[in-house]
Residue, then its C-alpha position, 0 to 999 in steps of 0.5 A: m096837439k093843437v091849440m087855436f088863438k085869437i090874435k089881435g093887434l097885428d099891423c100887417a101880413n109881413c109881421a104875422n109871417q115874421l112872428e110865425n117863423q119865430i114861434q116855430k123856433i120855440e122848443g116844444v112847438e112843432n108848427a105855427s100858422i098865423s092868418f093875418f086876415t082872420e086874426k087866428m093863430i094855430v100852434e101845434y105842440t109836443d104832447g104835455q107841453k101846453e102851458e109851458m109852450i103858451a107861456k113861451v109864445k106869449k113872452l115872444i109875442k110881447k118882445q116882438e110885437p108889444d101891442v099884440s095880444i092873444e087869447e085861446i079859443 
């Protein structure tokens, strides 16, 4: 399954890359892709794990990049 987010507040492409790598380590996440230029993030996750995965992703983002916000689209 895939879910797409609008990701706002990233400072640079390197920050996006580091965040992407950290999100991919979350249990239930199969793949994550962040485009700094389009401000979009796609997360592929294990079927049936959507709410838990979103909560973990939001927690990680707040810890790593406190000024960044995400919104499902």
